[in-house]
TORKOL-4160 file (C-alpha; in steps of 0.2 Angstrom, whole numbers, padded with zeros to 4 digits, m for minus):
446
<pt num="1" X="0047" Y="0104" Z="0126"/>
<pt num="2" X="0046" Y="0091" Z="0113"/>
<pt num="3" X="0050" Y="0072" Z="0115"/>
<pt num="4" X="0064" Y="0064" Z="0117"/>
<pt num="5" X="0072" Y="0045" Z="0108"/>
<pt num="6" X="0085" Y="0036" Z="0114"/>
<pt num="7" X="0090" Y="0027" Z="0099"/>
<pt num="8" X="0102" Y="0011" Z="0098"/>
<pt num="9" X="0118" Y="0014" Z="0089"/>
<pt num="10" X="0117" Y="0002" Z="0078"/>
<pt num="11" X="0100" Y="0010" Z="0072"/>
<pt num="12" X="0112" Y="0028" Z="0066"/>
<pt num="13" X="0124" Y="0016" Z="0057"/>
<pt num="14" X="0109" Y="0011" Z="0047"/>
<pt num="15" X="0103" Y="0024" Z="0042"/>
<pt num="16" X="0119" Y="0030" Z="0038"/>
<pt num="17" X="0121" Y="0014" Z="0025"/>
<pt num="18" X="0106" Y="0018" Z="0017"/>
<pt num="19" X="0110" Y="0036" Z="0013"/>
<pt num="20" X="0124" Y="0032" Z="0005"/>
<pt num="21" X="0114" Y="0021" Z="m0010"/>
<pt num="22" X="0110" Y="0031" Z="m0026"/>
<pt num="23" X="0093" Y="0037" Z="m0025"/>
<pt num="24" X="0082" Y="0049" Z="m0022"/>
<pt num="25" X="0076" Y="0044" Z="m0006"/>
<pt num="26" X="0074" Y="0030" Z="0005"/>
<pt num="27" X="0058" Y="0028" Z="0015"/>
<pt num="28" X="0054" Y="0014" Z="0032"/>
<pt num="29" X="0048" Y="0014" Z="0047"/>
<pt num="30" X="0054" Y="0016" Z="0064"/>
<pt num="31" X="0052" Y="0001" Z="0079"/>
<pt num="32" X="0053" Y="0004" Z="0096"/>
<pt num="33" X="0043" Y="0009" Z="0113"/>
<pt num="34" X="0033" Y="0022" Z="0119"/>
<pt num="35" X="0035" Y="0026" Z="0138"/>
<pt num="36" X="0029" Y="0040" Z="0148"/>
<pt num="37" X="0045" Y="0050" Z="0152"/>
<pt num="38" X="0054" Y="0043" Z="0134"/>
<pt num="39" X="0053" Y="0035" Z="0119"/>
<pt num="40" X="0064" Y="0021" Z="0112"/>
<pt num="41" X="0069" Y="0016" Z="0095"/>
<pt num="42" X="0079" Y="m0001" Z="0094"/>
<pt num="43" X="0076" Y="m0004" Z="0075"/>
<pt num="44" X="0075" Y="0004" Z="0058"/>
<pt num="45" X="0068" Y="m0006" Z="0042"/>
<pt num="46" X="0068" Y="0001" Z="0028"/>
<pt num="47" X="0051" Y="0001" Z="0014"/>
<pt num="48" X="0054" Y="m0015" Z="0002"/>
<pt num="49" X="0054" Y="m0010" Z="m0016"/>
<pt num="50" X="0041" Y="m0019" Z="m0027"/>
<pt num="51" X="0044" Y="m0033" Z="m0039"/>
<pt num="52" X="0044" Y="m0018" Z="m0053"/>
<pt num="53" X="0059" Y="m0007" Z="m0046"/>
<pt num="54" X="0070" Y="m0024" Z="m0040"/>
<pt num="55" X="0068" Y="m0032" Z="m0060"/>
<pt num="56" X="0072" Y="m0012" Z="m0066"/>
<pt num="57" X="0083" Y="m0005" Z="m0055"/>
<pt num="58" X="0073" Y="0012" Z="m0054"/>
<pt num="59" X="0068" Y="0022" Z="m0040"/>
<pt num="60" X="0052" Y="0037" Z="m0043"/>
<pt num="61" X="0063" Y="0052" Z="m0041"/>
<pt num="62" X="0049" Y="0063" Z="m0034"/>
<pt num="63" X="0041" Y="0064" Z="m0017"/>
<pt num="64" X="0022" Y="0062" Z="m0023"/>
<pt num="65" X="0025" Y="0045" Z="m0031"/>
<pt num="66" X="0028" Y="0038" Z="m0013"/>
<pt num="67" X="0013" Y="0024" Z="m0014"/>
<pt num="68" X="0005" Y="0025" Z="0003"/>
<pt num="69" X="m0003" Y="0010" Z="0002"/>
<pt num="70" X="0013" Y="0001" Z="m0001"/>
<pt num="71" X="0021" Y="0006" Z="0013"/>
<pt num="72" X="0005" Y="0003" Z="0026"/>
<pt num="73" X="0007" Y="m0014" Z="0019"/>
<pt num="74" X="0022" Y="m0016" Z="0025"/>
<pt num="75" X="0018" Y="m0007" Z="0043"/>
<pt num="76" X="0005" Y="m0020" Z="0046"/>
<pt num="77" X="0016" Y="m0036" Z="0040"/>
<pt num="78" X="0028" Y="m0030" Z="0053"/>
<pt num="79" X="0017" Y="m0026" Z="0065"/>
<pt num="80" X="0014" Y="m0044" Z="0065"/>
<pt num="81" X="0032" Y="m0049" Z="0068"/>
<pt num="82" X="0032" Y="m0037" Z="0085"/>
<pt num="83" X="0032" Y="m0043" Z="0103"/>
<pt num="84" X="0021" Y="m0037" Z="0115"/>
<pt num="85" X="0029" Y="m0019" Z="0122"/>
<pt num="86" X="0034" Y="m0013" Z="0104"/>
<pt num="87" X="0029" Y="m0004" Z="0091"/>
<pt num="88" X="0030" Y="0006" Z="0074"/>
<pt num="89" X="0032" Y="0022" Z="0081"/>
<pt num="90" X="0035" Y="0031" Z="0067"/>
<pt num="91" X="0042" Y="0033" Z="0050"/>
<pt num="92" X="0055" Y="0042" Z="0042"/>
<pt num="93" X="0062" Y="0047" Z="0024"/>
<pt num="94" X="0082" Y="0051" Z="0018"/>
<pt num="95" X="0082" Y="0060" Z="0003"/>
<pt num="96" X="0095" Y="0071" Z="m0006"/>
<pt num="97" X="0093" Y="0090" Z="m0003"/>
<pt num="98" X="0082" Y="0094" Z="m0019"/>
<pt num="99" X="0068" Y="0084" Z="m0011"/>
<pt num="100" X="0071" Y="0089" Z="0007"/>
<pt num="101" X="0060" Y="0103" Z="0008"/>
<pt num="102" X="0046" Y="0092" Z="0004"/>
<pt num="103" X="0050" Y="0078" Z="0015"/>
<pt num="104" X="0042" Y="0084" Z="0030"/>
<pt num="105" X="0023" Y="0084" Z="0019"/>
<pt num="106" X="0027" Y="0069" Z="0015"/>
<pt num="107" X="0031" Y="0061" Z="0032"/>
<pt num="108" X="0016" Y="0069" Z="0040"/>
<pt num="109" X="0007" Y="0059" Z="0027"/>
<pt num="110" X="0012" Y="0043" Z="0031"/>
<pt num="111" X="0013" Y="0046" Z="0048"/>
<pt num="112" X="m0007" Y="0047" Z="0049"/>
<pt num="113" X="m0010" Y="0031" Z="0034"/>
<pt num="114" X="0002" Y="0021" Z="0042"/>
<pt num="115" X="m0006" Y="0023" Z="0062"/>
<pt num="116" X="m0024" Y="0023" Z="0054"/>
<pt num="117" X="m0021" Y="0005" Z="0045"/>
<pt num="118" X="m0014" Y="m0002" Z="0061"/>
<pt num="119" X="m0027" Y="0003" Z="0071"/>
<pt num="120" X="m0042" Y="m0003" Z="0060"/>
<pt num="121" X="m0036" Y="m0021" Z="0064"/>
<pt num="122" X="m0032" Y="m0020" Z="0083"/>
<pt num="123" X="m0044" Y="m0028" Z="0096"/>
<pt num="124" X="m0039" Y="m0016" Z="0107"/>
<pt num="125" X="m0039" Y="0003" Z="0112"/>
<pt num="126" X="m0027" Y="0016" Z="0119"/>
<pt num="127" X="m0030" Y="0022" Z="0136"/>
<pt num="128" X="m0029" Y="0041" Z="0139"/>
<pt num="129" X="m0013" Y="0042" Z="0147"/>
<pt num="130" X="m0005" Y="0033" Z="0130"/>
<pt num="131" X="0006" Y="0040" Z="0122"/>
<pt num="132" X="0000" Y="0046" Z="0106"/>
<pt num="133" X="0015" Y="0057" Z="0098"/>
<pt num="134" X="0021" Y="0046" Z="0083"/>
<pt num="135" X="0040" Y="0051" Z="0076"/>
<pt num="136" X="0045" Y="0060" Z="0058"/>
<pt num="137" X="0063" Y="0059" Z="0054"/>
<pt num="138" X="0070" Y="0068" Z="0040"/>
<pt num="139" X="0089" Y="0066" Z="0035"/>
<pt num="140" X="0099" Y="0073" Z="0020"/>
<pt num="141" X="0107" Y="0062" Z="0010"/>
<pt num="142" X="0122" Y="0075" Z="0009"/>
<pt num="143" X="0122" Y="0084" Z="0024"/>
<pt num="144" X="0116" Y="0070" Z="0035"/>
<pt num="145" X="0108" Y="0081" Z="0047"/>
<pt num="146" X="0096" Y="0074" Z="0056"/>
<pt num="147" X="0078" Y="0082" Z="0060"/>
<pt num="148" X="0065" Y="0075" Z="0073"/>
<pt num="149" X="0047" Y="0080" Z="0075"/>
<pt num="150" X="0033" Y="0073" Z="0080"/>
<pt num="151" X="0013" Y="0073" Z="0075"/>
<pt num="152" X="m0002" Y="0067" Z="0088"/>
<pt num="153" X="m0012" Y="0053" Z="0076"/>
<pt num="154" X="m0026" Y="0055" Z="0089"/>
<pt num="155" X="m0028" Y="0075" Z="0082"/>
<pt num="156" X="m0029" Y="0076" Z="0064"/>
<pt num="157" X="m0025" Y="0093" Z="0062"/>
<pt num="158" X="m0009" Y="0092" Z="0074"/>
<pt num="159" X="0007" Y="0103" Z="0069"/>
<pt num="160" X="0022" Y="0095" Z="0069"/>
<pt num="161" X="0034" Y="0099" Z="0087"/>
<pt num="162" X="0051" Y="0096" Z="0087"/>
<pt num="163" X="0061" Y="0080" Z="0097"/>
<pt num="164" X="0077" Y="0076" Z="0102"/>
<pt num="165" X="0086" Y="0062" Z="0093"/>
<pt num="166" X="0099" Y="0053" Z="0104"/>
<pt num="167" X="0111" Y="0039" Z="0100"/>
<pt num="168" X="0115" Y="0026" Z="0116"/>
<pt num="169" X="0125" Y="0011" Z="0116"/>
<pt num="170" X="0116" Y="m0005" Z="0120"/>
<pt num="171" X="0102" Y="0004" Z="0124"/>
<pt num="172" X="0091" Y="m0013" Z="0124"/>
<pt num="173" X="0104" Y="m0025" Z="0130"/>
<pt num="174" X="0097" Y="m0030" Z="0147"/>
<pt num="175" X="0077" Y="m0026" Z="0145"/>
<pt num="176" X="0066" Y="m0036" Z="0155"/>
<pt num="177" X="0057" Y="m0051" Z="0146"/>
<pt num="178" X="0040" Y="m0055" Z="0151"/>
<pt num="179" X="0032" Y="m0074" Z="0147"/>
<pt num="180" X="0016" Y="m0083" Z="0148"/>
<pt num="181" X="0006" Y="m0097" Z="0142"/>
<pt num="182" X="m0013" Y="m0093" Z="0139"/>
<pt num="183" X="m0024" Y="m0108" Z="0136"/>
<pt num="184" X="m0038" Y="m0103" Z="0124"/>
<pt num="185" X="m0057" Y="m0108" Z="0123"/>
<pt num="186" X="m0067" Y="m0097" Z="0116"/>
<pt num="187" X="m0083" Y="m0101" Z="0107"/>
<pt num="188" X="m0092" Y="m0090" Z="0094"/>
<pt num="189" X="m0108" Y="m0094" Z="0085"/>
<pt num="190" X="m0110" Y="m0094" Z="0068"/>
<pt num="191" X="m0128" Y="m0086" Z="0064"/>
<pt num="192" X="m0139" Y="m0095" Z="0053"/>
<pt num="193" X="m0143" Y="m0074" Z="0045"/>
<pt num="194" X="m0124" Y="m0074" Z="0043"/>
<pt num="195" X="m0122" Y="m0072" Z="0024"/>
<pt num="196" X="m0110" Y="m0084" Z="0016"/>
<pt num="197" X="m0104" Y="m0091" Z="0033"/>
<pt num="198" X="m0092" Y="m0075" Z="0034"/>
<pt num="199" X="m0078" Y="m0084" Z="0044"/>
<pt num="200" X="m0067" Y="m0070" Z="0046"/>
<pt num="201" X="m0079" Y="m0058" Z="0051"/>
<pt num="202" X="m0085" Y="m0067" Z="0065"/>
<pt num="203" X="m0071" Y="m0074" Z="0072"/>
<pt num="204" X="m0065" Y="m0056" Z="0073"/>
<pt num="205" X="m0083" Y="m0051" Z="0081"/>
<pt num="206" X="m0079" Y="m0068" Z="0093"/>
<pt num="207" X="m0060" Y="m0062" Z="0097"/>
<pt num="208" X="m0068" Y="m0046" Z="0104"/>
<pt num="209" X="m0078" Y="m0051" Z="0116"/>
<pt num="210" X="m0065" Y="m0065" Z="0121"/>
<pt num="211" X="m0051" Y="m0049" Z="0122"/>
<pt num="212" X="m0061" Y="m0039" Z="0133"/>
<pt num="213" X="m0060" Y="m0054" Z="0145"/>
<pt num="214" X="m0041" Y="m0053" Z="0145"/>
<pt num="215" X="m0041" Y="m0035" Z="0147"/>
<pt num="216" X="m0049" Y="m0038" Z="0164"/>
<pt num="217" X="m0038" Y="m0053" Z="0169"/>
<pt num="218" X="m0028" Y="m0056" Z="0183"/>
<pt num="219" X="m0010" Y="m0057" Z="0179"/>
<pt num="220" X="0001" Y="m0065" Z="0191"/>
<pt num="221" X="0021" Y="m0058" Z="0191"/>
<pt num="222" X="0032" Y="m0071" Z="0198"/>
<pt num="223" X="0017" Y="m0080" Z="0207"/>
<pt num="224" X="0014" Y="m0062" Z="0214"/>
<pt num="225" X="0000" Y="m0050" Z="0211"/>
<pt num="226" X="0010" Y="m0033" Z="0212"/>
<pt num="227" X="0002" Y="m0015" Z="0212"/>
<pt num="228" X="0001" Y="m0006" Z="0197"/>
<pt num="229" X="0011" Y="0007" Z="0202"/>
<pt num="230" X="0027" Y="m0002" Z="0207"/>
<pt num="231" X="0043" Y="m0006" Z="0199"/>
<pt num="232" X="0044" Y="m0020" Z="0189"/>
<pt num="233" X="0060" Y="m0024" Z="0196"/>
<pt num="234" X="0057" Y="m0023" Z="0212"/>
<pt num="235" X="0066" Y="m0034" Z="0225"/>
<pt num="236" X="0076" Y="m0040" Z="0209"/>
<pt num="237" X="0094" Y="m0036" Z="0207"/>
<pt num="238" X="0100" Y="m0027" Z="0192"/>
<pt num="239" X="0110" Y="m0030" Z="0178"/>
<pt num="240" X="0123" Y="m0016" Z="0178"/>
<pt num="241" X="0140" Y="m0017" Z="0169"/>
<pt num="242" X="0135" Y="m0030" Z="0155"/>
<pt num="243" X="0132" Y="m0026" Z="0137"/>
<pt num="244" X="0128" Y="m0043" Z="0133"/>
<pt num="245" X="0112" Y="m0046" Z="0128"/>
<pt num="246" X="0103" Y="m0054" Z="0143"/>
<pt num="247" X="0084" Y="m0052" Z="0146"/>
<pt num="248" X="0077" Y="m0053" Z="0165"/>
<pt num="249" X="0064" Y="m0063" Z="0164"/>
<pt num="250" X="0047" Y="m0064" Z="0171"/>
<pt num="251" X="0037" Y="m0078" Z="0173"/>
<pt num="252" X="0017" Y="m0072" Z="0171"/>
<pt num="253" X="0002" Y="m0082" Z="0174"/>
<pt num="254" X="m0016" Y="m0077" Z="0167"/>
<pt num="255" X="m0029" Y="m0081" Z="0178"/>
<pt num="256" X="m0048" Y="m0077" Z="0169"/>
<pt num="257" X="m0061" Y="m0069" Z="0180"/>
<pt num="258" X="m0076" Y="m0084" Z="0178"/>
<pt num="259" X="m0089" Y="m0068" Z="0183"/>
<pt num="260" X="m0091" Y="m0052" Z="0181"/>
<pt num="261" X="m0099" Y="m0050" Z="0198"/>
<pt num="262" X="m0115" Y="m0056" Z="0207"/>
<pt num="263" X="m0119" Y="m0032" Z="0204"/>
<pt num="264" X="m0120" Y="m0034" Z="0185"/>
<pt num="265" X="m0135" Y="m0041" Z="0179"/>
<pt num="266" X="m0131" Y="m0054" Z="0167"/>
<pt num="267" X="m0145" Y="m0062" Z="0153"/>
<pt num="268" X="m0145" Y="m0076" Z="0139"/>
<pt num="269" X="m0147" Y="m0074" Z="0122"/>
<pt num="270" X="m0156" Y="m0087" Z="0110"/>
<pt num="271" X="m0150" Y="m0086" Z="0095"/>
<pt num="272" X="m0156" Y="m0098" Z="0079"/>
<pt num="273" X="m0139" Y="m0106" Z="0070"/>
<pt num="274" X="m0131" Y="m0114" Z="0058"/>
<pt num="275" X="m0115" Y="m0118" Z="0066"/>
<pt num="276" X="m0100" Y="m0111" Z="0078"/>
<pt num="277" X="m0082" Y="m0108" Z="0078"/>
<pt num="278" X="m0071" Y="m0117" Z="0092"/>
<pt num="279" X="m0055" Y="m0107" Z="0097"/>
<pt num="280" X="m0047" Y="m0118" Z="0109"/>
<pt num="281" X="m0028" Y="m0121" Z="0112"/>
<pt num="282" X="m0013" Y="m0113" Z="0119"/>
<pt num="283" X="m0003" Y="m0099" Z="0114"/>
<pt num="284" X="0015" Y="m0093" Z="0120"/>
<pt num="285" X="0015" Y="m0074" Z="0122"/>
<pt num="286" X="0030" Y="m0062" Z="0125"/>
<pt num="287" X="0035" Y="m0044" Z="0131"/>
<pt num="288" X="0048" Y="m0033" Z="0131"/>
<pt num="289" X="0050" Y="m0016" Z="0144"/>
<pt num="290" X="0064" Y="m0002" Z="0143"/>
<pt num="291" X="0076" Y="m0004" Z="0159"/>
<pt num="292" X="0071" Y="0014" Z="0164"/>
<pt num="293" X="0063" Y="0009" Z="0181"/>
<pt num="294" X="0047" Y="0002" Z="0171"/>
<pt num="295" X="0029" Y="0001" Z="0180"/>
<pt num="296" X="0021" Y="m0017" Z="0181"/>
<pt num="297" X="0005" Y="m0008" Z="0173"/>
<pt num="298" X="0015" Y="m0006" Z="0158"/>
<pt num="299" X="0022" Y="m0023" Z="0159"/>
<pt num="300" X="0007" Y="m0031" Z="0161"/>
<pt num="301" X="m0003" Y="m0019" Z="0146"/>
<pt num="302" X="0011" Y="m0025" Z="0135"/>
<pt num="303" X="0008" Y="m0043" Z="0138"/>
<pt num="304" X="m0010" Y="m0041" Z="0135"/>
<pt num="305" X="m0008" Y="m0033" Z="0121"/>
<pt num="306" X="0004" Y="m0048" Z="0113"/>
<pt num="307" X="m0008" Y="m0061" Z="0122"/>
<pt num="308" X="m0025" Y="m0052" Z="0110"/>
<pt num="309" X="m0011" Y="m0049" Z="0096"/>
<pt num="310" X="m0005" Y="m0066" Z="0093"/>
<pt num="311" X="m0022" Y="m0073" Z="0092"/>
<pt num="312" X="m0028" Y="m0063" Z="0082"/>
<pt num="313" X="m0014" Y="m0062" Z="0069"/>
<pt num="314" X="m0015" Y="m0081" Z="0068"/>
<pt num="315" X="m0032" Y="m0079" Z="0063"/>
<pt num="316" X="m0028" Y="m0067" Z="0049"/>
<pt num="317" X="m0014" Y="m0079" Z="0040"/>
<pt num="318" X="m0027" Y="m0092" Z="0041"/>
<pt num="319" X="m0039" Y="m0083" Z="0032"/>
<pt num="320" X="m0027" Y="m0076" Z="0020"/>
<pt num="321" X="m0018" Y="m0092" Z="0017"/>
<pt num="322" X="m0035" Y="m0101" Z="0015"/>
<pt num="323" X="m0041" Y="m0086" Z="0001"/>
<pt num="324" X="m0025" Y="m0089" Z="m0008"/>
<pt num="325" X="m0024" Y="m0105" Z="m0008"/>
<pt num="326" X="m0046" Y="m0113" Z="m0014"/>
<pt num="327" X="m0050" Y="m0092" Z="m0016"/>
<pt num="328" X="m0063" Y="m0081" Z="m0007"/>
<pt num="329" X="m0077" Y="m0089" Z="m0018"/>
<pt num="330" X="m0074" Y="m0105" Z="m0012"/>
<pt num="331" X="m0093" Y="m0113" Z="m0010"/>
<pt num="332" X="m0091" Y="m0133" Z="m0010"/>
<pt num="333" X="m0082" Y="m0138" Z="0002"/>
<pt num="334" X="m0073" Y="m0154" Z="0006"/>
<pt num="335" X="m0064" Y="m0161" Z="0019"/>
<pt num="336" X="m0048" Y="m0153" Z="0021"/>
<pt num="337" X="m0032" Y="m0151" Z="0032"/>
<pt num="338" X="m0023" Y="m0138" Z="0034"/>
<pt num="339" X="m0006" Y="m0133" Z="0046"/>
<pt num="340" X="m0005" Y="m0118" Z="0058"/>
<pt num="341" X="0006" Y="m0107" Z="0062"/>
<pt num="342" X="0018" Y="m0110" Z="0074"/>
<pt num="343" X="0026" Y="m0093" Z="0082"/>
<pt num="344" X="0044" Y="m0092" Z="0083"/>
<pt num="345" X="0059" Y="m0078" Z="0090"/>
<pt num="346" X="0072" Y="m0073" Z="0083"/>
<pt num="347" X="0085" Y="m0064" Z="0091"/>
<pt num="348" X="0091" Y="m0045" Z="0087"/>
<pt num="349" X="0108" Y="m0043" Z="0088"/>
<pt num="350" X="0116" Y="m0034" Z="0103"/>
<pt num="351" X="0099" Y="m0031" Z="0109"/>
<pt num="352" X="0091" Y="m0044" Z="0122"/>
<pt num="353" X="0073" Y="m0042" Z="0112"/>
<pt num="354" X="0067" Y="m0056" Z="0102"/>
<pt num="355" X="0056" Y="m0053" Z="0085"/>
<pt num="356" X="0043" Y="m0062" Z="0079"/>
<pt num="357" X="0035" Y="m0072" Z="0066"/>
<pt num="358" X="0024" Y="m0088" Z="0062"/>
<pt num="359" X="0028" Y="m0100" Z="0051"/>
<pt num="360" X="0014" Y="m0114" Z="0043"/>
<pt num="361" X="0021" Y="m0132" Z="0047"/>
<pt num="362" X="0026" Y="m0136" Z="0026"/>
<pt num="363" X="0037" Y="m0118" Z="0026"/>
<pt num="364" X="0055" Y="m0121" Z="0024"/>
<pt num="365" X="0068" Y="m0112" Z="0037"/>
<pt num="366" X="0072" Y="m0102" Z="0020"/>
<pt num="367" X="0056" Y="m0096" Z="0017"/>
<pt num="368" X="0055" Y="m0088" Z="0035"/>
<pt num="369" X="0073" Y="m0082" Z="0032"/>
<pt num="370" X="0066" Y="m0072" Z="0018"/>
<pt num="371" X="0054" Y="m0064" Z="0025"/>
<pt num="372" X="0065" Y="m0057" Z="0040"/>
<pt num="373" X="0076" Y="m0051" Z="0025"/>
<pt num="374" X="0062" Y="m0044" Z="0015"/>
<pt num="375" X="0048" Y="m0039" Z="0031"/>
<pt num="376" X="0065" Y="m0032" Z="0041"/>
<pt num="377" X="0081" Y="m0030" Z="0032"/>
<pt num="378" X="0088" Y="m0044" Z="0044"/>
<pt num="379" X="0098" Y="m0058" Z="0039"/>
<pt num="380" X="0096" Y="m0073" Z="0050"/>
<pt num="381" X="0105" Y="m0088" Z="0054"/>
<pt num="382" X="0095" Y="m0106" Z="0054"/>
<pt num="383" X="0099" Y="m0110" Z="0069"/>
<pt num="384" X="0093" Y="m0092" Z="0077"/>
<pt num="385" X="0078" Y="m0098" Z="0075"/>
<pt num="386" X="0067" Y="m0101" Z="0089"/>
<pt num="387" X="0051" Y="m0111" Z="0087"/>
<pt num="388" X="0038" Y="m0107" Z="0101"/>
<pt num="389" X="0029" Y="m0123" Z="0098"/>
<pt num="390" X="0023" Y="m0137" Z="0090"/>
<pt num="391" X="0013" Y="m0143" Z="0076"/>
<pt num="392" X="m0005" Y="m0142" Z="0075"/>
<pt num="393" X="m0016" Y="m0144" Z="0059"/>
<pt num="394" X="m0035" Y="m0140" Z="0055"/>
<pt num="395" X="m0045" Y="m0152" Z="0050"/>
<pt num="396" X="m0060" Y="m0143" Z="0036"/>
<pt num="397" X="m0076" Y="m0153" Z="0037"/>
<pt num="398" X="m0093" Y="m0151" Z="0026"/>
<pt num="399" X="m0107" Y="m0153" Z="0035"/>
<pt num="400" X="m0117" Y="m0169" Z="0027"/>
<pt num="401" X="m0134" Y="m0165" Z="0015"/>
<pt num="402" X="m0143" Y="m0179" Z="0018"/>
<pt num="403" X="m0154" Y="m0170" Z="0031"/>
<pt num="404" X="m0174" Y="m0168" Z="0031"/>
<pt num="405" X="m0182" Y="m0150" Z="0024"/>
<pt num="406" X="m0183" Y="m0145" Z="0044"/>
<pt num="407" X="m0167" Y="m0145" Z="0047"/>
<pt num="408" X="m0161" Y="m0140" Z="0029"/>
<pt num="409" X="m0171" Y="m0124" Z="0036"/>
<pt num="410" X="m0160" Y="m0123" Z="0049"/>
<pt num="411" X="m0143" Y="m0123" Z="0041"/>
<pt num="412" X="m0134" Y="m0120" Z="0026"/>
<pt num="413" X="m0129" Y="m0134" Z="0015"/>
<pt num="414" X="m0107" Y="m0128" Z="0017"/>
<pt num="415" X="m0106" Y="m0123" Z="0034"/>
<pt num="416" X="m0088" Y="m0125" Z="0037"/>
<pt num="417" X="m0078" Y="m0136" Z="0050"/>
<pt num="418" X="m0062" Y="m0131" Z="0058"/>
<pt num="419" X="m0055" Y="m0140" Z="0069"/>
<pt num="420" X="m0036" Y="m0136" Z="0073"/>
<pt num="421" X="m0031" Y="m0151" Z="0084"/>
<pt num="422" X="m0024" Y="m0147" Z="0101"/>
<pt num="423" X="m0007" Y="m0151" Z="0104"/>
<pt num="424" X="0005" Y="m0145" Z="0116"/>
<pt num="425" X="0009" Y="m0128" Z="0109"/>
<pt num="426" X="m0003" Y="m0117" Z="0097"/>
<pt num="427" X="m0022" Y="m0110" Z="0094"/>
<pt num="428" X="m0034" Y="m0125" Z="0092"/>
<pt num="429" X="m0048" Y="m0119" Z="0081"/>
<pt num="430" X="m0063" Y="m0128" Z="0076"/>
<pt num="431" X="m0078" Y="m0123" Z="0067"/>
<pt num="432" X="m0092" Y="m0137" Z="0071"/>
<pt num="433" X="m0110" Y="m0136" Z="0063"/>
<pt num="434" X="m0123" Y="m0135" Z="0080"/>
<pt num="435" X="m0141" Y="m0141" Z="0077"/>
<pt num="436" X="m0151" Y="m0128" Z="0085"/>
<pt num="437" X="m0168" Y="m0125" Z="0083"/>
<pt num="438" X="m0176" Y="m0110" Z="0086"/>
<pt num="439" X="m0178" Y="m0112" Z="0107"/>
<pt num="440" X="m0161" Y="m0117" Z="0108"/>
<pt num="441" X="m0147" Y="m0109" Z="0115"/>
<pt num="442" X="m0130" Y="m0109" Z="0105"/>
<pt num="443" X="m0119" Y="m0119" Z="0113"/>
<pt num="444" X="m0107" Y="m0132" Z="0108"/>
<pt num="445" X="m0097" Y="m0148" Z="0120"/>
<pt num="446" X="m0086" Y="m0161" Z="0118"/>
């Protein structure tokens, strides 16, 4: 028996509106949540047109012209705007009857391309029991016929399986929300052998190690440690007969283990370093869960992934901004200041779920609104943009070059110092030069 997708009624109206546009075909992403019993689709987002398509108002007339790279790039951008518990769980295509016969092959290719792109940048791995089916939705623009199939993205030879597509009103009007604030203090050494101080690669490696600590952390939900298989809302009053969007919030505390236990052997590593990166500060994290008897383990898993994703995404955005503004081959660093992106949340109409995004301090509200229209095809009012974190800055400093030959052998001439000043909000990242001798440990302390 195939999977069942429960779909927000607003999604059906959105897809119907798209089908009336005079185009041979329209592609897009399905956003929602997987669970062991059923899946939920709460948003559909069309693929944004390229600049040349905007200018010429011309769309390709054959499915062979679908730009996989453009669609996967869109999926990557959209995935950054999803809080914990939400993911890109499929793709859709609305096509004319003449193109319908080739639609399934196009959808299959897109599903695997999107999943490969998203998996590549994740710092966490799916569990064995996790749902790996992704939806391929095909709609005929003339007859409005809907065909939903699924593919197992863990199996490259997977064949299509039929799936049910059912609309439901107020699907996510009262989903559960979990909120937590996580203190971050990550030390990442920059090895002297690291070519050109590849900050992005070193940072990702350091975050990968830190993500394992988050996976092993203890989570207190409303001050209690709960059994994994217990119901998340056990003991709480459920909202009945309420179609207004009202989330049931749970406050979560994250306790990171200080050690791995005495039965696990630990060793120290001596390395020659030319500097270090310190990620230090506070991040605001959130996850949402369906209201069909969600389990505690589902909630904790969703929140863990949001914690890991929000820090990883933030670093990616920062590096992308530095490359755009300074170029990928900049070598002579001067002292500069940058504003780190803050996390913000925006509501979905008729839903208790809020979407996420990041803004730099100098970004105007209009730019955020434009991005939501471009990426998520959603108009956002200025008063609906909720900034979750305060502004922090990045202090980039060069290492002084008036050192003796011995130090020059140990340190490169252009060590980058990144310091994100801690306030009440977002992450503070500091890349600090460490004068490490060949026998010293990589350690930096305030």
